[in-house]
C-alpha positions in Angstrom: 33.9 34.6 7.1 30.8 32.9 7.4 30.8 31.7 4.0 34.1 30.4 4.8 32.9 28.7 7.7 30.3 26.9 6.1 32.3 25.6 3.4 34.5 24.0 6.1 31.3 22.1 7.5 30.4 20.9 4.5 33.8 20.0 3.3 34.5 18.4 6.8 30.8 16.4 6.1 32.5 15.1 2.8 35.2 13.6 4.6 33.5 11.7 6.8 31.1 10.5 4.0 28.1 12.5 6.1 26.9 13.7 2.6 24.0 12.4 1.1 21.6 13.5 -1.9 17.8 14.4 -0.7 16.3 14.2 -4.4 13.0 15.9 -5.1 11.0 16.4 -7.9 11.8 20.1 -8.9 11.6 22.6 -12.1 15.4 22.9 -12.4 15.2 25.9 -14.9 13.0 27.9 -12.3 15.0 26.6 -9.6 18.4 28.1 -11.5 17.5 31.4 -12.6 16.2 32.0 -8.7 20.2 31.5 -7.9 20.6 33.9 -10.9 18.2 36.7 -9.7 20.1 36.6 -6.2 23.2 37.6 -8.0 22.0 39.7 -10.6 22.2 43.2 -8.9 25.8 42.7 -7.5 26.7 41.9 -11.2 25.1 45.2 -12.2 26.4 46.9 -9.7 30.0 46.1 -11.1 28.9 47.1 -14.7 28.9 43.0 -15.6 26.0 42.1 -18.5 24.9 39.3 -16.7 22.9 37.0 -18.7 20.4 33.9 -18.7 19.3 31.5 -21.4 17.9 28.6 -21.4 16.8 26.1 -24.2 13.8 25.1 -22.5 11.1 26.7 -20.6 10.5 24.1 -17.9 12.2 20.5 -17.2 11.2 18.8 -14.1 13.8 16.4 -13.0 15.0 15.1 -9.3 18.2 17.0 -8.0 19.0 18.2 -4.5 18.3 21.3 -4.3 20.6 22.5 -1.2 23.5 20.9 -3.2 22.7 22.4 -6.8 22.2 26.0 -4.8 25.7 25.7 -3.4 27.2 24.4 -7.1 25.8 27.6 -8.6 26.5 30.0 -5.9 30.0 28.5 -5.8 30.6 29.6 -9.7 29.1 32.6 -9.7 31.0 34.2 -7.0 34.2 33.2 -8.7 33.1 34.5 -12.1 32.2 37.5 -10.1 35.7 37.5 -8.5 37.9 37.3 -11.5 35.6 39.3 -14.6 36.9 43.1 -13.8 34.0 46.0 -14.8 32.5 46.3 -17.9 32.8 42.0 -18.7 30.2 39.5 -19.1 28.8 36.5 -17.5 26.7 34.5 -19.4 24.3 31.5 -17.9 23.0 28.8 -20.6 21.0 25.7 -19.6 20.2 23.6 -22.2 19.5 19.3 -22.8 22.2 17.1 -24.1 23.0 13.6 -25.0 25.9 11.7 -23.3 26.5 7.7 -24.2 22.7 7.2 -24.3 21.9 9.4 -21.3 20.1 12.8 -21.1 21.5 15.6 -19.0 20.7 19.0 -18.2 24.1 21.3 -18.8 24.7 24.0 -17.5 27.3 26.6 -18.6 28.5 29.6 -16.6 30.8 31.8 -19.3 32.9 34.7 -18.0 35.2 37.1 -19.4 37.3 37.0 -16.4 41.0 36.5 -16.0 41.0 33.0 -17.3 42.9 29.8 -16.3 46.4 29.0 -17.6 46.3 25.6 -19.1 48.7 23.7 -16.5 46.2 24.5 -14.1 43.1 23.3 -15.4 43.3 19.6 -14.8 43.6 20.8 -10.9 41.9 23.7 -9.8 39.1 20.8 -8.5 41.6 19.5 -6.4 41.0 20.2 -2.4 42.9 23.0 -1.2 44.5 23.5 -4.7 44.7 27.6 -5.0 45.3 28.8 -8.2 49.1 30.4 -9.0 47.5 33.7 -10.7 48.7 37.1 -10.3 46.0 38.2 -8.4 46.8 37.5 -4.2 43.9 39.7 -3.3 41.5 37.3 -4.7 43.1 34.1 -3.5 40.5 31.3 -2.2 40.4 28.7 0.4 40.9 25.9 -2.3 37.6 24.4 -0.9 34.8 26.0 -3.1 35.7 24.2 -6.6 36.3 21.1 -4.8 33.2 21.3 -3.4 31.5 22.1 -6.4 32.6 18.6 -7.7 31.8 16.0 -5.1 28.0 17.8 -5.1 28.0 17.2 -9.0 29.4 13.9 -8.6 26.8 13.0 -6.0 24.5 13.4 -8.6 26.4 10.9 -11.1 27.1 14.2 -13.0 30.3 15.8 -14.5 31.8 19.1 -14.4 34.6 20.1 -16.6 36.3 23.5 -17.7 37.3 25.1 -20.5 39.5 28.9 -20.5 41.8 31.0 -21.7 44.2 33.3 -19.8 43.0 37.1 -20.9 40.2 35.8 -22.3 38.0 34.0 -19.9 36.5 31.1 -18.5 33.0 28.4 -19.0 32.4 26.1 -16.4 30.0 23.5 -17.6 28.0 21.1 -15.2 26.2 18.0 -16.5 23.3 16.6 -14.1 21.4 13.4 -15.3 18.1 13.9 -15.9 16.5 10.6 -14.8 17.7 10.5 -11.2 15.0 8.4 -9.2 12.9 10.4 -6.7 11.2 8.8 -3.5 7.6 8.9 -3.7 7.1 12.0 -0.6 9.4 14.1 -3.1 8.5 13.5 -6.5 6.8 16.7 -6.6 5.4 15.5 -10.1 3.5 12.9 -12.1 6.8 10.6 -12.6 10.3 10.5 -11.6 11.6 10.9 -15.3 12.2 14.8 -16.7 9.4 16.2 -17.9 10.2 18.8 -20.9 8.6 21.9 -22.1 10.1 23.4 -25.3 10.4 26.7 -25.8 7.4 28.4 -27.9 8.3 30.9 -30.3 6.5 33.5 -28.0 8.6 32.7 -25.2 11.5 32.4 -27.1 11.3 36.0 -27.5 10.6 37.1 -24.3 13.6 34.9 -23.4 12.0 32.7 -20.6 9.1 35.0 -19.4 8.3 33.4 -15.9 4.6 32.2 -15.1 2.6 35.2 -13.2 1.9 35.4 -9.2 -1.8 35.0 -8.2 -2.7 35.9 -5.0 -6.3 34.9 -4.0 -8.2 35.9 -0.4 -11.1 34.5 0.4 -12.6 33.3 3.8 -14.6 30.6 1.8 -12.4 27.6 1.6 -14.3 25.9 -1.0 -14.9 28.7 -2.9 -11.2 29.5 -2.4 -9.7 25.7 -3.7 -11.9 25.6 -6.2 -10.7 28.9 -7.7 -7.0 27.8 -7.2 -7.6 24.6 -8.5 -9.3 26.1 -11.8 -6.2 29.0 -12.0 -3.4 26.5 -11.0 -2.3 25.4 -14.7 -1.8 29.3 -15.9 -1.0 31.0 -12.7 1.5 30.3 -9.7 -1.4 30.4 -7.2 -0.7 31.8 -3.2 -4.0 31.5 -1.0 -5.0 33.6 2.4 -7.9 33.2 4.6 -8.7 36.5 5.4 -7.4 40.0 4.5 -5.1 40.4 7.6 -3.2 37.6 6.0 -3.9 38.3 2.5 -1.9 41.8 3.3 0.9 40.1 5.2 1.5 37.6 1.9 1.1 40.5 -0.5 3.6 43.0 1.4 6.3 39.6 1.6 5.5 37.7 -1.9 4.7 40.7 -4.1 1.9 39.1 -6.1 1.2 40.0 -10.0 -2.1 40.2 -9.3 -5.1 39.7 -6.3 -8.2 38.0 -6.7 -10.4 39.0 -3.2 -13.3 38.6 -1.7 -15.2 41.8 0.1 -16.8 40.5 3.2 -14.1 38.8 5.2 -13.1 38.4 8.7 -10.4 39.9 10.8 -9.9 42.3 7.3 -12.0 42.9 5.1 -11.2 43.3 1.4 -12.3 47.1 1.0 -9.6 47.7 4.1 -7.2 45.4 2.8 -7.0 46.8 -0.9 -7.1 50.3 0.7 -3.6 49.7 2.4 -2.2 48.2 -0.2 -2.9 50.6 -2.8 -1.5 53.8 -0.3 1.8 51.6 0.5 4.4 52.2 -2.2 5.7 48.9 -2.6 2.5 47.0 -3.4 0.3 50.1 -5.1 1.3 48.8 -8.6 -0.7 45.3 -7.8 -4.0 45.1 -9.7 -7.0 44.1 -7.4 -10.0 42.3 -8.4 -13.1 41.8 -6.0 -15.8 39.8 -5.5 -18.8 40.4 -3.7 -23.0 39.3 -3.1 -23.4 42.8 -2.3 -24.9 44.4 -5.5 -25.3 48.5 -4.5 -24.1 51.1 -6.1 -22.6 52.5 -3.1 -20.5 49.1 -2.7 -19.0 49.6 -6.5 -18.0 52.9 -5.5 -16.5 52.1 -2.1 -14.7 49.7 -4.1 -13.1 52.3 -7.1 -12.3 54.7 -4.2 -10.2 52.0 -2.2 -8.6 51.5 -5.2 -9.4 48.4 -6.6 -9.1 47.6 -10.8 -12.3 45.6 -11.3 -15.3 44.9 -9.6 -17.1 41.1 -10.1 -20.5 40.3 -8.3 -21.2 36.9 -7.2 -22.2 34.4 -8.1 -19.9 35.0 -10.9 -19.1 33.3 -13.9 -15.2 31.9 -13.9 -15.0 32.8 -17.4 -16.0 36.8 -17.0 -13.3 36.3 -14.1 -10.5 34.8 -15.9 -11.0 37.1 -18.8 -10.7 40.0 -16.4 -7.9 38.8 -14.7 -6.1 38.6 -18.1 -6.9 41.9 -19.2 -5.5 43.4 -16.3 -2.1 41.3 -16.7 -2.1 42.4 -20.4 -3.0 46.2 -19.6 0.2 45.9 -17.3 2.5 44.2 -20.0 1.5 47.0 -22.5 2.8 49.8 -20.0 6.2 47.8 -19.4 6.4 47.8 -23.2 6.0 51.5 -23.5 9.0 52.2 -21.3 11.3 50.0 -24.3 9.5 51.8 -27.0 10.1 55.3 -26.5 13.7 57.1 -25.9 11.1 59.9 -24.4 9.8 58.4 -20.8 6.5 59.7 -19.7 5.9 58.4 -16.3 2.3 58.6 -16.5 2.2 56.6 -19.7 4.1 53.7 -17.9 2.3 53.4 -14.6 -1.0 52.7 -13.2 -1.2 54.5 -10.1 0.1 57.9 -8.7 2.1 56.9 -6.2 4.3 54.5 -8.9 4.3 57.7 -11.2 6.1 59.6 -8.3 8.3 56.8 -8.0 9.3 56.7 -11.7 9.7 60.6 -11.2 12.0 60.3 -8.5 13.7 57.8 -10.1 14.6 59.0 -13.1 15.7 63.0 -11.6 18.2 60.5 -9.6 19.7 59.3 -12.6 19.6 62.2 -14.7 21.7 64.3 -11.9 24.2 61.2 -12.1 23.8 60.6 -15.6 27.8 61.0 -16.2 28.8 59.4 -13.0 29.9 55.7 -14.1 29.7 54.1 -10.6 26.4 55.6 -10.0 24.7 52.0 -8.5 21.7 50.4 -7.6 22.4 50.8 -3.9 22.5 54.6 -4.1 19.4 54.8 -6.0 17.3 52.0 -3.6 18.9 54.5 -0.9 17.6 57.4 -2.4 14.2 56.5 -3.0 13.5 55.0 0.5 14.1 51.3 -0.4 16.4 48.1 -0.1 17.5 46.6 -2.7 15.4 43.6 -2.8 12.3 46.0 -2.6 13.3 48.4 -5.7 14.5 45.3 -7.9 10.6 44.2 -7.2 8.8 47.1 -7.8 10.5 48.0 -10.9 10.1 44.4 -12.0 6.5 44.6 -11.7 6.0 48.2 -13.1 9.0 48.2 -15.7 9.7 44.7 -16.5 13.4 45.7 -16.0 15.9 45.5 -12.4 17.1 48.7 -11.3 20.6 47.9 -12.5 18.9 47.4 -16.2 16.8 50.5 -15.5 19.6 53.0 -15.1 21.5 51.2 -17.7 18.5 52.4 -19.9 17.9 55.5 -19.4 21.3 56.6 -20.0 21.1 54.8 -23.0 18.0 56.8 -23.6 19.6 59.6 -23.1 22.3 58.8 -25.7 19.8 58.1 -28.4 18.6 61.9 -28.1 22.3 63.3 -27.9 22.6 61.3 -31.3 19.4 62.6 -32.7 19.6 66.3 -31.6 23.4 67.6 -31.1 26.7 67.5 -32.3 28.9 65.9 -30.1 31.0 62.6 -31.0 30.3 59.2 -30.0 33.0 59.2 -27.9 31.9 62.3 -26.1 28.6 60.7 -25.7 29.2 57.9 -24.2 31.5 59.6 -21.1 28.2 61.9 -21.0 25.9 59.5 -20.2 28.0 57.4 -17.6 29.7 54.6 -20.0 33.7 54.7 -19.3 35.0 52.7 -22.9 33.2 53.6 -26.2 32.9 49.5 -26.7 31.1 49.0 -24.0 29.0 51.7 -24.7 28.6 50.0 -28.2 28.1 47.1 -27.3 24.6 48.2 -24.7 23.7 50.7 -27.1 23.0 47.9 -30.1 21.5 45.8 -27.5 19.0 48.1 -26.5 18.0 49.6 -30.1 19.4 46.8 -32.4 21.6 49.2 -34.2 24.9 50.7 -33.8 25.0 54.5 -32.2 26.7 55.4 -36.0 23.8 53.5 -37.4 21.5 55.3 -35.1 22.6 58.9 -35.9 22.8 58.4 -39.7 19.2 56.9 -39.2 17.4 59.6 -37.6 19.4 62.3 -40.4 17.3 60.6 -43.2 
């Protein structure tokens, strides 16, 4: 109801001519992926494969964040509404040339019910409602009209290609050369700045930059570290341990560099509290201090610090230590993907995290044949909110909770294919897949071969 009221208010503004673009310079790819993650758990709860691909790693350009958010939000909401369980929704971002002008093209493709040819030219009209056979899914007739108007405010275009019974593709084209006012540019100039995908980035499917929290009461040193590390990481800053604790709990950075001696709350106490909190226990912490005694080192490691560097320090030493700790994290994530036997102590860095993964595995195992077992249920049993669990799992194993559940099911399927005489249909049912087609697609995506090929290879 609140969403409908907001749409009506937006529609009223458009009708009165009160909607203006508020352009600012931002990374379009990063922003689109931010909106995508808001819907990821919802899709996974419906057993819908929800993917995001981009031909470019970064695309700095001018756009109205609020309106682009509403455009993508509306298109995702419609795709989820009309796509049934075990369907697909795919988002693709790429650059295209149209009549000598560069556009970013955003495609949202679904395997929903589809739109009849006669309706494809009218669905963007205000108050138009589709004559579909889904009375419980009828909208207000405002959403797609707003989408079209917001796209056109950007001097862009929107189109749809659809086939009944197969699905739809909504394509949004936004020019990359929209001029941003100086105060809102957020980049060196107002022309689009593109970072192509390297071969490594293509392999990792557009891996996001890591986030680093610097906790240091000396403002000059804090700013120096932020400037030096800014090209490699997204930087957060805090002036004391209390601020650092709060930011770490809210933002869950990938790593923390902290001074030891600080007012309000020192680095040692902050470290201890973070390492004893299951929501933040996975975050590597490097402590910096001018105190060189063995006693201080022992205290630091007892508090859970992952590394200890004495001041004054060589910046290259600090950078190397940061990169090594992050690499260690990534290696543990890869271990989860490489083996069909999940050993919690080999993929975690703390006893709290090991216990969490053990519990999560236990709950999924208990519900292995329950195809309706959801992220919400897993989060509830682990005493996390969905958002907290998503952040935690992404940090520990590089998967969302929904991906974790699916991966555990598929790993169990692989074990059964190797060690049992059950046929593939029986195994699919035993690990919580309601259709053999969906099981085969997911298994091949996880292991690179079909279940039949996997069984044959394991027999050699």
